[in-house]
N, C-alpha and C positions, 0 to 999 in steps of 0.2 A: 483365359480358358476357364478358368476356377470363376471368376464372375459369370461368362457367358453359361457355366454348369448351372449355377447355382440359381440364376434368371428363369431356365427350363425348366428346373425342378420347381420352382415357383408356378409359372404356366401350368404344369402340368400337375401341382397341388389343388389347382383351384379346376381343373377338369373333374378332379374327383372328388372334390369337397364333401357331395351327402355321402361318400364313404366312412369320411374323417370327422363327423359329426353325430351326435346321439339324434335319434329321432323326434325328440320334443321341441316343438317349437317355440319354448320358453329360455331352452339353452343349448349351446353346441359346444362342443368339447372337441379338443383337436390333438388326435396320438402324437404327433410332432413334437408338442413340447408340454402335452399334460395338464393344460388349462383349459378352463370353459371361459365362454362369454355368456352372458343372460342379461335380463331386465334392460335399461335404457341404452346399456351399452350395447348389446347385441343390437338392437333395432337402429342406432345409430351407425353401426358397423356394416347392418346389411345394404341400409340405404346407401351408403356414401363410398361402396366400391368393393368393401367386402376384404378378402384378403390379397388383391392385388393391390389394394390401396394402403391397408394397413399393416398389411404382413401376418404372421400366428400371433395369438396372445403370450406374451411372456413371464406374466404374473397374474395372480388372482386379484379379484378388486377388494379394494378394502381404503378403509382412512389415511389417505396420506398427505402429507405438506407440499403444497404446489403454491411459489410465489406469495409466501408469507399468510396462506390459508390453508385450515382443514378441509377436505371435502373428499369423497369417493371418487376413485379412480384406478385405472387400470391399465398396463404397459402393455405396449406390442412392438412389434419390430420396427416400425417407421414410427409409432405416434405414443401419445399418452393421453386418454380421452378421461375426462373429467367431468364429474356430474356438478352443475354449481347447487346453490341455494333454490334457484327458483325451478328445477328440474331441469331445466336443459342443459345437454351433454355437446362439452365443447372441445377441441384439441387444445392440447399444452404448446406454450411457446416455446418448442423445443428448438428449433431455427437460432432463436436468441441465448438460449440457454447453454448450448453447445458452444457457441464462440465464446461466453462468458468463462465456460471451464474451462477453455484452452487460452485464457487471457488474450483472447481478442475481442473485445466487446465490439460489439456493432458499431457503434456510435465513432470508433476511429479509423473506420474504412472511408475510403477514399469517395465523394461525392461528385454528382453533377448538377449543373443548372440548369437543364432543359434537356428533352429526349432526342432522340437522333431520330431519323426517318423510320416509321413503321414501328416503333416503340411507344409504351406509355409512359409516362412521367407522374411520378408521386410526390407531390412537394412535401407532405409530411416528415418523408424521410430523405428527401433529395436523391431520389434513384430512380433507375428506368427500368422499365420489363421490355425485353426484344424476344424476338423468334430465336427458337423453338420454344421458349420457355413460357412465352405471350399467350401464346393458343392454349398450351394447358394449363397455365392460370384459369385464363377466362374462363373453357370450359368444365373445369373439375372443381369450381367452388368459388373462386374468388378470394374477395378478400375474408369472407366468413371461414374457409377452410386451410386458408395459407397466410391471412394476414398482409402486412404492408413486405415490399421489398426492403431488405436491409444490408443487403450489400452490390455492388455489381455484378456482372458474370465477372467471376475469376476463375483461374487455374489450381485444379487443387487434386491430392495424391490420395488414391481412395482405394486401399484391398493393393497397392504395388504399382497401381497405373493411375496416368496424369487425365482429368477429365475436366471439362467446362461444365462449373457449376454454380450457382446462386443462391445464398441464403434468404428466407423469407423469415416473417418472425415464429410461423411454427413450423415450417420444414425446410429442405436442403433437395434443389431440383438438381438433376443430373442427366447432362449429356452424353448418352452413348453413342458414337459415328457406327459403332460396329450392328449395331441395331437399327441404322436407318433404314426407313420405310416399313418397319413394323410399329407398332402399338407400343412399344417400349422402348423407343429412343430416347426419350426424357422419362426416369425412373426417379422415384423418391429414396432419399438415402435413409439407412437406417439408424437413424437418432435416437429413436426408441431404444434401440439396443447400448448404443454408446452412451447416453446421457442415463440411463439406467444404471451402469455400472459405478455412478458416483451417487447421483441422486437419491437410489434406489436403494441405497446403505440405510443400514438403522442409525438412526441422528446420534450424535454426541448431545450432552448436553450443551444449551444455546449459546455460553460463554466462551467454548472452544470450536462453534461450528466455522468461522472464519480460517482458523487453520487446517481445522478437519477437511473442508473442500480446498482448500488448497493443495493437501499433500495426499486425498485419495486416490488421483490419479498415476500415483507411485504406489501407495499403502495397501490399496484395494476397500474393500469394507471393514469396518470395526467388527473385532468377534464378541458375541453378546453369550454369556454364561445361559445355562439353563434356567435359573433364579432369575435374571434379568429381564428375560423374555416373557414371563408371566406379568402381563398387565392387563387386566381384564377392563380397567374404565377410559385405554387410549394408546396414541403409537409408544412405541419402545424409544427410550431418549437414555443412552447411556451416559454413565459419568466416568471420568478419568479415579482409577481408584489409587489412593494413598499409598506410594511406599515410601520406604528410608532411602535417601540420596546422598550420595558425596559428590563432589567436585573438586577436581584439580587442574588449573591452567598449565600448558607447558610452553616452549617458546616455538615448538611446532607441532600444538596438538593441546588433546585433552586427556583426562582420565576420569572414566563414569562408574562410581560403584553403585549399585542396587541390588536388592531381593527384590524380584519381580512376584506378583502373585496372578494366577490363572485361575481356573477350576481347584488347580492343586499348587502349591507354592513352589517357585524356584530356588534353589541354591544361591548363596550371593554371588554375583556374578563382577568382574571389573571388565569394563571396556575400553578397550585404548585409540580414541579418535585419532589419527594421521590428518593435518591438513593439505588440502590442495596447492598446487604451485601457483595455481591460474584462477582458484575460486575461492574467497574465503572462508564462505558457508560449506562447503563439500568437505568432506573426510572420508577416508577407508577406515575401516575398523577391523580390529582383533578381539576375540573375546576369550578371556582367561577366569577361571574358577579362584575363589579369592580362598586361599590356603592359609592365610594369616591367622595367626591365633593372638590373642590377646595377651601381652606380655612378653610376646617373642622380639628381643631388640634386632634393627636395622642398622648394619653395621656396612658403611661407606666410607674407605679413604680419603677419597678428593674433597677438598674443600670448593665448595661453590662460589663462584664471581658474585662480587657486590650486587645485590636485589635479585640473586635466583636461591633457589631451594634443592635440599634432598628431599624427595618426599618419604612421608612415613608410614608405619602402618600396611594395609595392604597395599595401597598403589606404591609402597617404598619397596614391598618384598618382590613384587612383580618388575619394578624399576631395577631393582640391585641385582635381582639374579638373570635378567633377561639382557644381556648386551646389544641384541638386534631393535628391541623395545627402548631402550637408553638411546640409541643412536638416534632413531626415529623423531624421538621425543623431544630431545635435549634437556634442560634443567628445567624443573617448575618454577614458574615466576610469581605464583602465589601459593599459602598456605593451603592445606587441603580445608574445603568448607562444606559443614553438611545442612542438612534438611530436611522436610517433608516433602516429596515434590509428587506428581502424579504418573501414573502410567496407562495405558490403554494396546491391548495387542489388535493387530489387522491381520489381513488375509497375507500380505506380504514384507511383514515387519512389524515393528511396535514403535510408539512413540512415547518420549519420556517429557514431561514440562518440568521446568526450575522456575518455581514462583518467584523468588527472590529478585532475580533479573529478567523476568517473563521471557523466559527463554524455551523453545522446542527441540529436541533431541531428534533427530528421523532414523530409525536405525533398519535399514532395507535389508531383505535377504540379499546373498551376493556379495556384500561385503561393502556396501557404498551407505554413507552416513551424510545426512544435514542439519547443521545447526543454524537456527536461526528466531530471529523474534516470536511471538506467539501471535501477537496481531499482525495481519497483512492488510 
């Protein structure tokens, strides 16, 4: 019902479109999202289906990184339109990118060696296109608009309901049987919204991009300070902020001390990460204020087994005075190690890097954490 209501609203919006745009022939603005379209992108948008094909604009036009190139681009609900160096406007390869971001690269999908009756075969990707997607593909722009098919027809859950879909280089087509007999039984997926949630983020510096892309689905976009966003010469590229860091591994987890910085400093914190019994990279976390002061002795009467340690300093203060933490972590298996790490705040948590062993700590809102190699 929710999906049908959204489709109905789209149809109504298309009917009242003149009321939702500016009177100028050079620019169209939409109250629904607060963004405008102009120039070559507006002309392309109008010639190739407008609102029903691309959806509303969900960003302004500006310089963006697209497939390792900087170019003028604008995001829409169902697409990203790009102005190439020769002035041509093209659609972004969001079908391929969406699968890549889901760790389902299109090259891993099953292929076929020939087309079924009534279908068209594309040897370059070894996939076929059948009805009802074939007619839609042929009559709505074909190779230029959609690219080659990169999956067979598959079943996929979208907004809580399972549909038959097929991915193309630039789009995802969806078959909606509840709309059979109408012009809307084949719809284009809202890949612009989905991909922009990750690729539309302000970028981290290149050496951290592999990790940033892998975890943005969990963390959201990195948060930039007002000082960092001032970039008159090009796109903003954030750096991991240096922070003091101390780490100690235990039998069943890790203790992590840091003093984070945003636009204002955060008091020293100690994170207790308890490992999962099923996944060595997944942890739950608790945070404690660092109440230990230099010179305060840590007294603990029990003697650790061979090869084990009683933690000291701030780690020892929390471990000795909190029996629950002690029970969850067990004994330390190495001395405390200090170094300078990197920190970056995200919308749904933060990331800390440990350069000495190339490890990333992902601390997510809600009590979950991940510890994994930075390079992936």
